N, C-alpha and C positions, 0 to 999 in steps of 0.2 A: 233724262231720256233726250230732251232737246239738244243738250250740249254735246252728248255723244254722237247724235246724228249730224250735228253741225260740223263737228270735227271730222267726221268720215266724209261727208258729202261736200261741204263747202271749202274746208281748209285741206282735206285730203292728208291729214297727219295722224289718223287713227284707223286701225283695222279691227274689226269685231270678228271674233271667232265663235262659232256656234258650238253647241253641245257635241256635234259630230266631229269637231276639230277642223271644219273647213271655214275659210274666210267668207264672210257674208257679203254679197253685193249690196250696193245701195238700195236697189229694188227689194231685195230679201229683207234687208234691215228696216226699210220703210213699212212694209207689210207687217212684219213682226211687231214693230212699235205701235202701229195702228190697232193691231189685235189686242194689245195690252192696254191701251188708253184711247178710248173713242174719240177724244177731242185732240189727239196728238197732231193732226195736220194743222189745226187752227193754232195750237200753242206753238208748234214749231215755226210756223209763218211768222208769228209775232216775235218770237225769239230771235229768228235769223235776221228780221228787219232791224231790230234794235242792235244786234251785233254788227250788221253791215254799216250801221251809223257810228260804230266804234263805242258803243255803250258797253258798260260792264253789267252783265245780267246774272242774277242769282235767283235761287228758289225763293218764292214768296210764301211758302207754306205756313210759316209761323205768323204771318200777317193776314191769312185768309185770302190771298191773291195768287195769281199764277207766278209772278216774278217780282223781284225788286230790281231797280236798275238805277244807275248813275253815269253821268257823262265823264266821270274821272275815276281813276283807280280806287276801288273800294277800301284799300288800305289807307288812303289819304282822307277820304270822307265817307260818311255814312250814305247808303243809298237814298236818293231823293225821291224816287218815284215807286209807288205800288202799282204794278201793272196787271190789268185783267185783259185777257184775250178773248174776244167774242167773234163769233161768226156773223157775217152780214145777213140781214133778214130774219125772218121769224122761223126758226127750226128747232129741232130737238137739242142741238149743240149749245143753244143759248139758254142754260138753265139758271143764270144769275141776272140780277138786275132787272127782272121783269115787272116788279112792283116797287112803288115808292119806298116801302119800308126796307127793301134790299139796298137801295141806292143809299138811304139815309144811314143805315148801319155800316155800310162800307166806308162812306165818307167820314163818319165819326170815328171809326177805327183807324183810318189813315191819319186823321187829325191828331189823334191821341199818340200816335207813334211818330209824328212829324214827318209824314210822307204825303206827297201830292198824288192823288189818284190819276192814273194814265190809263184810259181804256183804248185798246187797240182793236179796231174793227177790221176783220179779215174778209176780203172778197172771196167768196166761195168758188168763183170761176178760176182763181189762181191755184186751187188746191188739187187739181186733177192731174198734176204731174209732179214728179219728184224735182 
């Protein structure tokens, strides 16, 4: 989801066609993706930040994190970082790492797969526009 929006909005190299056959605007696509994934604004902001720094970012689903990322092409090296995207402050979007056992579990998992945990805190004020 994040990569498709990044390609549409930031790189302008992808067009998304809706079920009705019309090309979706960035605003329509943003609203649609937010409706499918409540934390999409937070995860997109983290994803785009890493991509703007020229990191290679992939899904982290198999590691229990949002993304895996590396500073070099992933064909050359394994991703170095397991990335969690959290919103700033105490709100409903921060369902993870609220208690010590969550932190401990995540760090142990990252250590067992040779990844460094990278937590990206997203400022909620920056999410009010596309």
